[in-house]
C-alpha positions in Angstrom: 0.2 15.8 30.1 3.6 14.4 29.4 7.0 15.7 30.4 10.7 15.0 29.8 13.0 15.0 32.8 16.4 16.7 33.5 17.6 20.2 34.4 19.3 22.0 31.6 19.4 19.0 29.4 19.5 19.0 25.6 15.9 17.9 24.8 14.2 17.2 21.5 10.4 16.9 21.0 7.9 16.8 18.2 4.1 16.6 18.3 3.2 13.0 17.5 0.7 14.3 14.9 3.7 15.3 12.7 6.4 12.6 13.0 9.7 13.6 11.5 9.0 17.4 12.0 12.5 17.8 13.5 15.1 18.3 10.7 17.9 15.7 10.7 21.5 16.7 10.9 21.0 20.5 10.8 19.1 23.3 12.5 18.0 25.4 9.5 17.5 23.5 6.3 16.5 25.3 3.1 13.0 23.8 3.4 11.9 22.4 6.8 9.7 19.3 7.1 6.0 20.0 6.7 6.8 23.5 5.3 7.6 24.8 8.8 9.6 27.8 9.7 12.8 27.5 11.7 13.3 30.0 14.5 16.0 30.2 17.2 15.2 31.4 20.7 18.5 32.5 22.4 18.7 32.6 26.2 22.4 33.6 26.2 24.9 35.4 24.1 26.1 33.4 21.1 29.6 33.3 22.4 28.9 32.2 26.0 31.0 29.3 27.2 29.4 26.0 26.3 28.3 25.2 30.0 26.2 28.5 30.1 25.1 28.6 26.4 21.4 28.4 26.2 19.2 28.2 23.0 16.4 26.3 21.5 15.3 25.8 17.9 11.5 26.0 17.2 9.8 24.7 14.1 6.6 26.6 13.7 3.7 27.1 11.3 4.4 30.9 11.2 7.3 32.7 12.7 6.7 34.9 15.7 7.6 38.0 13.7 4.1 38.1 12.1 2.3 40.6 14.2 1.1 44.2 14.1 3.3 46.9 15.9 3.4 46.9 19.7 1.5 49.6 21.5 1.6 50.6 25.2 -0.7 48.7 27.5 -1.9 49.8 30.9 0.3 47.9 33.4 -1.8 48.4 36.5 0.3 47.6 39.6 3.3 46.2 37.7 6.3 48.5 38.2 10.1 48.7 38.5 10.0 52.3 39.9 11.7 51.7 43.3 11.6 55.4 44.2 7.9 56.0 44.2 7.8 56.0 48.0 10.3 56.5 50.8 12.2 53.3 51.8 11.1 51.5 55.0 13.8 49.5 57.0 11.3 48.0 59.4 10.4 44.3 59.6 7.4 44.0 57.3 4.7 41.4 57.2 1.6 41.2 54.9 -1.7 39.4 55.6 -2.9 37.1 52.8 -3.3 39.1 49.6 -6.9 39.4 48.5 -8.2 37.7 45.4 -10.8 39.6 43.5 -14.2 38.1 43.3 -15.6 37.1 39.9 -17.7 38.0 38.0 -17.8 41.5 39.6 -14.0 42.0 38.9 -12.6 39.6 36.3 -8.9 39.4 36.5 -6.5 37.1 34.6 -2.8 36.4 35.3 -1.5 39.5 33.5 -4.0 42.0 35.0 -3.5 40.3 38.4 0.2 41.0 38.6 1.2 43.3 41.5 4.8 44.3 42.2 5.6 44.1 45.9 9.3 44.9 46.1 12.5 44.8 44.1 15.8 46.5 43.1 17.9 47.2 40.1 16.5 47.7 36.6 16.0 45.6 33.5 17.8 47.9 31.0 21.1 47.3 32.9 20.3 43.6 33.1 20.9 43.5 36.9 18.1 43.2 39.4 15.1 41.4 40.7 11.4 42.0 41.5 8.9 40.1 43.7 5.4 40.1 42.4 2.1 38.8 43.8 -0.4 37.4 41.3 -4.1 37.2 42.1 -6.6 36.1 39.5 -10.0 34.5 38.9 -10.1 34.2 35.1 -8.1 32.4 32.4 -6.1 34.3 29.7 -8.2 34.1 26.6 -6.6 34.7 23.2 -3.7 36.5 24.8 -0.2 35.5 25.9 2.7 37.1 27.8 6.4 37.1 27.3 9.0 38.7 29.5 11.7 40.6 27.6 13.3 41.6 31.0 14.1 38.3 32.6 12.9 35.0 34.0 9.8 34.3 36.1 9.9 31.8 38.9 6.3 31.2 39.7 5.1 29.8 43.0 1.4 29.0 43.1 -0.2 29.1 46.6 -3.9 28.7 45.9 -5.3 27.1 42.8 -3.6 25.2 40.0 -2.2 26.8 36.8 -2.4 25.1 33.4 0.3 26.9 31.6 0.5 26.7 27.8 3.9 27.6 26.3 5.5 27.5 22.9 7.2 24.3 24.1 4.1 22.6 25.3 1.8 22.5 28.4 2.5 22.2 32.1 0.1 21.8 35.0 1.5 23.5 38.1 -0.2 23.0 41.4 0.5 24.4 44.9 3.7 22.8 46.3 5.1 22.9 42.8 7.1 25.7 41.1 7.8 26.5 37.4 10.2 28.8 35.6 9.3 30.6 32.4 12.6 31.9 31.0 13.1 35.2 29.3 11.3 35.6 25.9 9.1 32.5 26.2 5.4 33.1 25.4 2.9 31.6 27.7 -0.7 31.8 28.8 -2.2 30.8 32.1 -5.5 29.0 32.6 -7.0 28.9 36.1 -9.9 27.0 37.7 -11.2 29.5 40.2 -9.7 31.9 42.7 -5.9 31.7 42.3 -3.0 33.3 44.1 0.8 33.0 44.2 4.2 34.6 44.2 6.7 35.4 41.5 10.5 36.0 41.7 11.7 37.8 38.6 15.4 38.1 37.9 17.0 40.4 35.3 20.4 39.4 33.8 20.8 35.9 35.0 19.2 32.5 34.7 18.3 30.1 37.5 20.6 27.2 38.0 21.2 24.4 40.5 23.4 25.4 43.4 26.9 23.9 43.7 27.0 21.1 46.2 30.6 21.3 47.4 31.3 18.8 50.2 27.7 17.5 50.1 28.9 15.5 47.0 27.2 14.5 43.8 23.6 14.0 45.2 21.2 16.0 47.3 19.0 19.1 47.5 17.1 19.4 44.2 18.2 16.6 41.9 18.4 17.3 38.2 16.2 14.4 37.2 13.2 15.8 39.1 12.8 18.9 36.9 10.2 18.4 34.2 10.0 19.9 30.7 6.9 19.9 28.6 6.6 17.9 25.3 5.8 19.6 22.0 2.2 20.5 21.3 0.7 22.8 18.7 -2.5 24.3 17.5 -3.0 25.6 14.0 -5.7 28.1 15.0 -6.7 31.2 13.2 -8.1 34.0 15.5 -10.0 36.4 13.2 -10.9 38.6 16.2 -7.3 39.1 17.0 -4.8 37.4 19.3 -3.0 39.7 21.8 0.7 39.2 22.4 1.8 41.1 25.5 5.5 42.0 26.0 6.9 43.0 29.3 9.7 45.3 28.1 11.8 47.6 30.3 9.3 47.2 33.1 6.3 48.3 30.9 3.7 46.3 29.1 3.1 46.5 25.4 0.5 44.7 23.3 0.6 43.6 19.6 -2.2 42.0 17.6 -2.0 39.0 15.3 -4.6 36.7 13.7 -3.2 33.3 14.8 -2.3 31.4 17.9 1.4 31.7 18.9 1.3 28.0 20.1 2.1 26.8 16.6 5.4 25.1 17.4 5.2 21.6 15.9 8.7 20.5 17.1 11.6 21.9 19.0 15.1 21.0 20.3 17.5 22.7 22.6 18.4 23.4 26.3 16.5 26.6 26.8 13.0 25.6 28.0 10.3 26.2 30.6 10.4 23.7 33.4 8.6 22.7 36.6 9.6 21.0 39.9 7.7 19.5 42.8 9.0 20.7 46.2 8.4 17.3 47.8 11.2 16.0 45.7 13.8 18.1 47.6 16.3 16.0 49.5 16.8 17.8 52.7 20.3 18.1 54.3 20.3 19.0 58.0 22.4 19.2 61.2 22.5 15.9 63.0 24.8 16.7 66.0 24.4 20.2 67.3 23.8 23.9 66.2 21.6 25.2 63.5 22.8 25.0 59.9 22.5 28.1 57.7 19.3 28.2 55.5 21.5 28.1 52.4 21.3 24.3 52.7 17.7 24.6 51.6 18.5 26.3 48.3 16.5 24.9 45.4 17.6 27.3 42.6 20.1 30.2 42.4 20.7 33.0 40.0 24.4 33.9 40.5 26.2 37.2 40.3 29.8 37.6 39.1 31.0 37.4 42.7 31.6 33.9 43.8 29.1 32.7 46.4 26.9 35.8 46.2 23.5 35.4 44.6 21.4 37.8 42.7 18.6 35.7 44.0 18.2 32.3 45.7 15.0 30.3 46.0 15.0 28.5 49.3 12.4 26.3 50.9 11.7 25.0 54.5 10.2 21.5 53.9 9.1 18.8 56.4 12.2 17.2 58.0 13.6 15.7 61.2 15.1 17.9 63.9 17.6 15.9 66.0 20.3 18.4 67.1 21.5 18.1 70.7 21.9 21.0 73.1 20.6 23.3 70.4 17.9 26.0 70.1 16.3 24.4 67.1 14.2 27.1 65.4 15.9 29.8 63.2 18.2 31.9 65.3 18.1 35.7 65.7 19.8 37.2 62.8 20.9 40.4 61.0 21.8 39.7 57.3 23.7 41.4 54.6 21.1 39.9 52.2 17.4 40.8 51.8 14.9 38.0 52.7 11.3 37.9 51.4 9.3 34.9 52.8 6.1 33.4 51.7 3.9 30.5 52.9 2.3 28.0 50.6 0.5 26.0 53.4 0.6 25.2 57.1 2.3 27.2 59.9 5.9 28.4 59.8 7.9 27.1 62.7 9.3 30.4 63.9 6.0 32.3 63.8 3.0 30.1 64.5 0.6 33.1 64.5 0.3 36.0 62.1 2.4 34.6 59.2 -0.3 33.0 57.0 -0.6 31.2 53.7 -0.9 33.7 50.9 0.8 36.4 52.9 4.5 37.3 53.2 7.2 39.1 55.1 10.3 41.1 54.2 13.3 41.4 56.4 15.5 44.0 54.7 19.3 44.2 54.7 20.7 44.3 58.2 17.2 44.5 59.8 17.1 42.2 62.8 14.6 39.3 62.8 14.0 35.9 64.4 11.5 33.8 66.3 8.7 35.5 68.1 8.5 35.5 71.9 6.2 32.5 72.1 8.4 30.4 69.9 11.6 31.4 71.8 10.1 30.4 75.2 8.8 27.0 73.9 12.0 26.1 72.1 14.1 27.1 75.1 12.3 24.7 77.4 11.5 21.9 74.9 12.7 18.4 75.6 15.3 17.7 72.9 14.1 14.5 71.3 14.0 13.6 67.6 11.0 15.4 66.2 9.3 16.1 63.0 9.6 19.7 61.9 7.2 21.5 59.5 4.9 18.6 58.7 2.0 19.8 56.6 3.9 23.0 55.9 5.8 24.6 53.1 7.4 28.0 53.6 9.9 29.5 51.2 12.3 32.4 50.8 13.4 34.7 48.0 16.8 35.9 49.2 18.9 38.5 47.3 22.2 40.4 47.7 20.3 43.5 46.5 18.7 46.0 48.9 15.0 45.7 48.1 12.6 48.7 47.9 8.9 48.2 48.6 6.4 49.6 46.2 3.6 52.0 47.1 1.1 49.2 46.4 2.9 47.0 48.9 3.1 49.6 51.7 -0.2 51.4 51.1 -2.6 50.5 48.2 -2.8 46.7 49.0 -4.0 47.5 52.5 -2.6 44.2 53.6 0.4 45.4 55.6 0.3 44.1 59.2 1.2 47.2 61.2 1.3 45.2 64.4 4.1 42.8 63.3 6.7 44.4 65.5 4.6 43.5 68.6 5.5 39.7 68.2 8.9 40.5 69.7 7.8 42.9 72.5 7.1 40.1 75.1 10.8 39.0 74.8 12.3 39.5 78.3 15.8 39.4 79.7 16.9 36.1 81.2 20.3 37.4 82.2 21.6 36.2 85.6 25.2 37.1 86.3 25.3 34.4 89.1 24.1 31.6 86.9 26.5 30.3 84.2 
């Protein structure tokens, strides 16, 4: 597999089997090279300012309009109904989500989507959803595109070979990928597979502003990879299924050819992937504990300056050197909602209970922080330079929206850890008015 590098770049690519497939000097000639059809995929309004204008031109064997009418498709546990169950303000933690066993229960990426929590709704183009995917089979002669928003996909177990209209990407645990609104894709897996998805409605992900950090640091643009053009001219007499996620529902249409018939493309609206080991960590080197915003990889902004619809934040291996400082995350009540997942290892603030493939949700203004064991150890630790989180990768989806948990998340999944609150019960008072 080959890739081009750069976040948000203007890229151009053509399958080497058809050199010269990209028109020269214009987007939409009267007759395209090789008899291809020109089709534009717009990721923003035509009149958006140039820095935020996103579109790509695709040169394909048949245009994507060639399909039978869409019909409703059973969406299983995919939802954006945030009122199906009473809200729960408690600290919530889930054990690792179960992957169905094949061949008794074959499940591909689409049928394995389960909505855990979210807020807002796609029709108003403002909101987010957190999904869990569990699957054991590849998508065969069917693809998905999301009319509602962007998918940020975080594989936790098993690698994903993702075929898109722009080309192919291999995404393994400790990597992420973003499939933006409207892009058709299929997922091939190689056994039992699990991961997390952050979906945003109404905004695209971008790199966070660096401010006083300067020009370099955090996720560097050059480390984001975009696939190169690849096509198949394949007829599917039995029918190829195109699935649309539209207004929170699934719909399916039939066509008799593969949608991956894009011979060449150019533009700045593409799928992309990123390896989390490439993140350049910024940290406190004198005293106190820096806010987790310094670990932001990608952000989807709102119209309010500094307030995110959603941030994707990671907690990678790094050095801890702060003097006279309680080094793990501090106790906290937040005006944001925080969903955390674990790709591998042990999260520093909760060595037990928080497991790879599971998750936690600390809702708006719900207090949270280190468990009792972590607090006692960190309070007495000798403050020497130390490696933090080696062999570990935890992440956070943070949002300014108040997230509602679905019925599947609270009940049907049967993965909710009802003893989570007990990790703070051993905390005891150390108050001594005679000792300053």
